[in-house]
C-alpha positions in Angstrom: 107.6 97.8 76.2 105.9 95.1 78.4 102.0 95.4 78.8 100.1 93.3 81.3 96.7 91.8 80.3 94.9 94.8 82.0 96.8 97.2 80.1 96.2 95.6 76.8 92.4 95.4 77.5 92.5 99.2 78.3 94.4 100.0 75.0 91.7 98.1 73.1 88.8 99.9 75.0 90.4 103.2 74.2 90.8 102.6 70.7 87.3 101.4 70.4 86.0 104.1 72.5 84.2 101.8 74.9 81.9 103.5 77.6 83.5 101.6 80.5 81.4 103.6 83.1 78.4 103.2 81.4 78.9 99.4 81.0 79.6 99.2 84.6 76.0 100.9 85.3 74.3 98.5 82.9 75.9 95.0 83.8 74.0 94.9 87.2 70.9 95.9 85.3 71.3 93.1 82.7 72.0 90.9 85.8 68.4 92.0 87.2 67.1 91.0 83.8 68.7 87.7 83.8 67.3 87.0 87.1 63.6 87.8 86.1 63.8 84.8 83.8 64.9 82.3 86.4 62.4 80.6 88.4 62.2 81.5 92.1 62.9 78.0 93.1 66.1 77.9 91.3 67.8 79.6 94.4 71.4 78.2 93.8 71.1 79.5 90.0 70.0 82.9 91.1 72.7 83.2 93.7 75.3 82.2 91.0 74.1 84.6 88.5 74.2 87.3 91.0 77.6 86.6 92.1 79.1 86.2 88.5 77.3 89.7 87.7 79.1 91.5 90.6 82.4 89.6 89.8 82.3 91.2 86.1 81.8 94.4 87.5 84.7 94.2 89.8 86.7 93.0 86.9 85.6 95.9 84.7 86.6 98.3 87.5 90.1 97.3 87.5 91.1 99.1 84.3 90.0 102.4 85.9 92.8 102.2 88.3 95.6 101.0 85.8 94.5 103.4 83.0 94.1 106.3 85.6 96.3 109.3 85.0 97.0 111.3 88.2 96.1 114.7 87.8 94.6 114.8 84.5 91.0 115.8 85.8 88.0 113.9 85.1 88.6 110.6 83.0 86.7 108.0 81.2 84.1 110.9 80.7 80.7 110.2 78.7 78.5 113.4 78.2 75.5 112.9 76.2 72.2 114.7 76.1 69.8 113.1 78.8 66.9 116.1 78.9 67.6 118.2 76.0 64.8 120.6 76.5 66.4 121.4 79.9 70.1 121.4 78.7 70.5 118.4 81.4 73.1 115.8 80.3 74.2 112.1 81.1 77.5 113.3 82.1 79.7 110.6 84.2 83.5 110.3 84.8 85.9 109.9 87.5 88.9 111.6 89.3 91.1 110.5 92.0 88.8 111.2 94.5 85.9 109.0 93.1 88.3 106.4 91.7 88.7 104.5 94.9 85.5 104.7 96.1 84.1 103.1 92.9 86.6 100.3 93.2 85.4 99.8 97.0 82.0 99.6 95.7 82.5 97.1 93.2 84.6 95.1 95.9 82.1 95.0 98.5 79.2 94.5 96.2 80.9 90.9 95.4 81.5 90.5 99.2 78.1 91.3 100.1 76.5 88.6 97.7 79.2 86.2 98.8 78.1 86.6 102.5 74.7 86.4 101.7 75.0 82.9 100.2 73.5 80.9 103.1 72.3 83.6 105.3 69.0 84.5 103.0 66.4 81.8 103.0 63.3 83.6 101.9 62.5 85.7 98.7 66.1 85.1 97.6 65.2 86.2 94.0 63.9 89.4 95.2 66.7 90.1 97.5 69.4 89.5 94.9 67.5 92.0 92.4 67.9 94.5 95.3 71.4 93.8 95.5 72.1 94.6 91.8 70.0 97.6 91.9 72.0 98.8 94.7 75.1 98.4 92.8 74.1 100.2 89.9 73.0 103.1 91.9 75.7 103.2 94.1 78.4 103.5 91.3 76.0 106.0 89.6 76.5 108.3 92.7 80.3 108.4 92.6 80.5 108.8 88.7 77.8 111.4 88.2 79.1 115.0 87.0 75.8 116.6 86.7 73.8 117.6 89.7 70.5 116.1 88.4 72.0 112.8 87.6 73.7 112.7 90.9 70.3 113.3 92.6 68.7 110.6 90.6 71.3 107.9 91.5 71.1 109.3 95.3 67.4 108.5 95.5 67.7 105.4 93.5 70.1 103.9 96.1 67.8 104.8 99.1 64.7 102.3 98.0 66.8 99.2 97.6 68.6 99.5 100.9 65.1 100.3 102.7 63.8 97.1 101.3 66.7 95.2 102.2 66.2 96.4 105.8 62.7 96.2 105.9 62.0 92.7 104.3 65.1 90.7 105.4 66.1 92.6 108.5 65.7 91.7 112.1 62.5 91.9 114.4 62.2 95.5 114.3 63.2 95.9 110.6 59.9 97.9 109.6 60.8 100.5 112.1 64.4 100.6 111.2 63.5 100.8 107.5 61.0 103.7 107.9 63.5 105.7 109.9 66.0 105.4 107.3 63.7 106.2 104.6 62.4 109.5 106.6 65.8 110.9 107.6 67.1 110.4 104.1 64.1 111.6 102.3 64.1 114.9 104.3 67.5 115.7 103.3 67.2 114.7 99.7 64.5 117.0 99.5 66.3 120.0 100.6 69.3 119.0 98.4 66.8 118.8 95.2 65.6 122.5 95.9 69.1 123.6 96.1 69.9 121.8 93.0 67.1 123.6 91.3 68.1 126.9 92.7 71.7 126.3 91.3 70.3 125.4 87.8 67.9 128.4 87.5 71.0 130.9 88.6 73.8 129.3 86.2 71.5 127.7 83.6 73.5 124.3 83.9 73.6 121.4 86.2 77.0 120.3 84.7 79.4 120.2 87.4 82.5 121.1 85.4 80.7 124.1 83.9 79.6 125.2 87.2 83.1 124.8 89.0 84.3 127.5 86.1 81.3 129.9 86.3 80.6 133.0 88.0 80.5 132.3 91.8 77.1 132.6 93.6 76.9 135.7 96.2 78.2 134.7 99.5 74.7 134.9 101.2 73.3 132.4 98.7 76.1 130.1 99.0 75.7 130.0 102.8 72.2 128.4 102.2 72.8 126.4 99.5 75.7 124.7 101.1 73.5 124.3 104.1 71.0 122.3 102.2 73.6 120.1 100.5 75.3 119.6 103.9 72.1 118.5 105.7 71.4 116.0 103.2 75.2 114.8 103.2 75.2 114.9 107.0 72.4 112.6 107.5 74.0 110.2 105.1 77.6 110.2 106.9 75.8 110.3 109.6 77.1 113.3 111.4 76.0 114.0 115.3 73.3 114.5 116.2 71.7 113.4 112.8 73.2 109.8 113.6 70.1 108.0 115.3 68.8 106.2 112.5 72.1 104.3 111.7 72.4 101.9 114.9 68.9 100.9 114.4 69.5 100.4 110.4 72.7 98.4 111.2 71.4 96.1 113.9 68.3 95.2 111.9 69.7 94.7 108.6 71.1 91.6 107.1 74.7 91.1 107.0 75.1 92.0 103.3 72.8 95.2 104.2 75.2 96.1 106.7 78.3 95.7 104.8 77.0 98.0 102.1 75.6 100.4 104.5 78.7 101.1 106.3 81.1 100.3 103.4 79.7 102.4 100.8 76.5 104.3 101.7 78.0 106.2 104.5 80.5 107.3 101.9 78.1 108.9 99.8 77.7 111.7 102.3 81.4 112.4 102.8 81.9 112.4 99.1 79.0 114.4 98.6 80.9 117.2 100.4 84.2 116.6 98.3 82.6 116.5 95.0 79.5 119.2 95.2 79.3 121.1 98.4 82.8 122.4 99.1 83.9 123.2 95.6 80.5 124.8 94.4 80.1 127.0 97.6 83.3 127.7 99.3 82.0 130.7 101.0 79.2 128.7 102.5 81.9 126.0 103.3 84.0 128.6 105.2 80.6 129.7 107.0 79.6 126.2 108.2 82.8 124.2 108.4 83.8 125.4 111.8 80.3 124.0 113.3 80.6 120.9 111.3 84.1 120.3 112.7 82.9 120.6 116.2 80.0 118.2 115.6 82.5 115.7 114.1 84.6 116.0 117.2 81.5 115.6 119.6 80.3 112.7 117.4 83.6 110.8 117.8 83.6 111.1 121.5 79.8 110.5 122.0 79.9 107.4 119.8 82.9 106.0 121.4 81.3 106.4 124.9 78.2 105.0 123.7 80.0 101.9 122.1 81.6 101.3 125.5 78.2 100.1 127.0 76.9 98.2 124.0 76.0 94.6 124.9 75.1 93.7 121.0 78.4 93.4 119.5 76.6 94.7 115.9 75.4 97.7 117.7 79.1 98.4 118.9 80.5 98.3 115.4 77.5 100.4 114.3 78.5 103.3 116.7 82.2 102.8 115.9 81.0 103.9 112.4 79.7 107.0 113.7 82.9 107.8 115.4 85.1 106.8 112.2 82.9 109.0 110.0 83.3 111.7 112.4 87.3 111.5 111.8 86.7 111.4 107.8 84.6 114.7 108.5 87.4 116.3 110.5 89.8 115.7 107.8 87.6 117.1 105.1 87.0 120.2 107.2 90.5 120.7 108.4 91.3 122.9 105.6 94.4 121.3 104.5 95.8 119.0 101.8 97.0 116.4 104.3 93.5 116.3 106.3 91.5 115.8 102.7 93.8 113.2 101.3 93.8 111.3 104.6 89.9 111.6 104.5 89.9 110.0 101.2 92.0 107.1 102.0 90.1 106.6 105.4 86.8 106.4 103.4 88.4 103.3 101.7 89.9 102.1 104.8 86.7 102.2 106.8 84.6 100.6 104.1 87.0 97.6 104.0 87.5 97.3 107.9 84.1 97.9 109.2 82.5 95.9 106.0 84.9 93.0 107.3 83.6 93.3 111.1 80.0 93.3 109.9 80.7 90.4 107.7 82.3 88.5 110.5 79.8 89.2 113.0 77.4 87.9 110.4 79.3 84.4 110.5 78.9 84.2 114.0 75.2 85.1 113.8 74.4 82.5 111.3 75.7 79.8 113.8 74.4 80.9 117.0 71.5 83.5 116.2 72.8 86.1 118.7 74.7 89.0 118.6 75.2 89.6 122.7 78.7 89.5 123.5 77.7 87.6 126.9 76.5 84.8 124.8 80.0 84.0 123.7 83.4 84.2 125.4 86.5 81.8 125.1 85.5 80.7 121.8 88.9 81.6 119.9 90.3 78.1 120.4 87.0 76.9 119.2 87.1 79.0 115.9 90.9 80.0 115.6 90.4 80.9 111.8 87.4 83.2 112.6 89.4 84.4 115.6 92.4 85.4 113.6 90.2 87.2 110.7 88.2 89.1 113.8 91.4 90.3 115.3 93.1 91.5 112.2 90.0 93.4 111.2 89.6 95.1 114.9 93.2 95.9 114.7 92.7 97.6 111.2 89.6 99.5 112.6 91.7 100.6 115.6 94.4 101.9 113.5 97.3 99.4 114.3 100.7 100.6 112.4 101.4 98.1 109.6 97.5 98.0 109.0 95.4 100.1 106.7 93.7 102.0 109.3 96.7 103.7 110.7 98.0 105.9 107.7 94.5 107.4 107.1 93.9 108.2 110.7 97.4 109.6 111.1 97.1 111.8 108.1 93.9 113.2 109.4 95.1 114.1 112.8 98.4 115.7 111.2 96.3 117.9 109.1 93.9 118.8 111.9 97.0 119.6 114.1 98.3 122.3 111.7 94.9 124.3 111.9 93.6 123.2 115.4 95.6 121.6 118.1 92.8 121.4 120.3 90.6 119.4 117.9 93.5 117.3 117.1 94.0 116.3 120.8 90.2 115.6 121.3 90.4 113.2 118.1 93.4 111.4 119.4 91.4 110.8 122.7 88.9 109.3 120.4 91.4 106.8 119.0 92.0 105.8 122.6 88.6 105.2 123.2 88.1 103.3 120.0 91.0 101.0 120.9 89.4 100.5 124.6 85.7 99.5 123.1 87.0 97.4 120.2 89.5 95.5 122.3 86.8 95.0 125.0 84.6 93.5 122.5 87.4 91.1 121.3 88.1 90.2 124.9 84.4 89.3 125.8 83.9 87.3 122.6 87.0 85.7 121.9 88.5 85.1 125.2 87.9 84.7 128.9 85.8 81.5 130.3 84.5 79.4 127.7 80.7 79.5 127.3 79.4 75.8 127.1 76.4 77.1 124.8 79.2 77.4 122.0 80.4 73.9 122.2 79.2 73.0 118.7 80.4 76.2 117.1 82.0 75.7 114.0 84.8 77.5 112.2 84.7 79.3 109.0 83.8 77.5 105.5 85.8 78.1 102.2 83.3 80.8 100.9 83.5 82.6 104.3 87.2 82.3 104.3 87.6 83.7 100.6 85.6 86.7 101.5 87.5 87.5 104.7 90.8 86.9 103.1 90.2 89.3 100.2 89.5 92.1 102.6 92.4 91.1 104.9 95.0 91.3 102.1 93.9 94.9 101.4 94.4 95.9 105.1 98.1 94.8 104.6 98.7 96.0 101.3 97.3 99.7 102.1 98.9 99.6 105.3 102.2 99.3 103.9 101.8 100.9 100.4 99.5 103.8 101.0 100.9 105.6 97.9 98.8 103.1 95.8 96.1 105.4 96.8 98.0 108.9 97.8 99.5 108.8 94.3 96.5 109.0 92.4 94.3 111.0 94.8 96.7 113.7 95.9 96.8 115.9 92.7 92.7 116.1 92.8 92.7 116.7 96.7 95.4 119.5 96.3 93.3 121.1 93.6 90.3 120.9 95.7 92.1 122.4 98.7 93.6 125.1 96.5 90.2 126.1 95.1 89.0 126.5 98.8 92.1 127.8 100.4 91.1 131.1 101.4 88.1 129.5 103.4 90.0 127.3 105.9 87.6 125.0 108.1 89.5 125.7 111.5 90.2 129.3 111.6 91.7 129.5 115.2 95.2 127.8 115.8 95.0 126.7 119.2 
């Protein structure tokens, strides 16, 4: 039987019992350790070491996909005592739901470092340390199978991102960083309290054990779900808890925006799928109608606000609020199709919006402005950039043949089965998304040429490589969505079956 090189690597690792997930968590920390011994003046060496570190982690994540067995539950598990006196373990592993978010994290971490190559000119060493710490924390969130371990990684991701915004951000960076910290900290505190309550009731914080233990009383589930849901809703962010996001995106450096939109927002939606919904199905049943309504309101509100933005980065930030509203609608549609579509769309949004923020950063490095009125007619001047920008916008809009279409269509299909009115509102949101994104394309790329852009240069090789990698995935997932669905569907089906009596959209309009 023919084996690919990756298959051979997987076989060897299995024979040796190699702790792949732990290695992925440790390698960025080893990268940090290496950076500490490099003089701050050697900026090129620092960048190279950081880039190689993220590339190694990306390569290490590939066997997760090729060795993953659909429907086999949690895989690549490691379960060792962490705090033995309390029975709390270091328990990590992945299933179909977390697999692709981990892959997305390792890919975007590499892209984020690549996009920072010339954009960051001060305290480069500290910046790259923050990037590697972020990668470990983000991966940790998506592989944790213990509530306390999940909380530890969740909090660990907060500090590096706040510092990235607060130190390397724009003019109002401190305000944006503090707002980000305060919002997230409030939600995290409630989640910690709820985690302690669950632990005291069940005597364990191990997720697989909790999923098979006696259910909590319905009244208790309602409030525990609320505590978790609030923390996750802030991170998504769900309307009306979204106000920290536009400020954070506009002020963050390019790489910060790529990781914020591409990965950190997914921590919220992932939290619902992994913890809140399966642990508290009665709580989900109680709060899901409200969450679904807020998702719809967020889709429409963010789209309308995006229409009047002058800053193209702010426009894409509001588009993230709208797109994450779609994902929330899929999660709480109460159906298998909506949930699977939500997982796919989490990946799609990370790719398309990550690409848009990266490309906006390319323009900003050259012109130091994000106002659309300062551009216009530049397509002929920067055709390579223009092509990538158009494709990324079409991906975000959901053009058939690109990755965004299948995710949005599947979510709408799942929503339509349970609530046709919500599906109609969501469809209108797609129309608005096309309006504001294509308006941005028209104002930036076409129309009368602004002479101020006479010396604008096209993308260099490094920037083209970063954009090309993401663009390839737009087409691959657009044409072959089963690359995701085949591995995701068994786990989303099991999740939906576990909460089947508690459908999110109860009234069939």
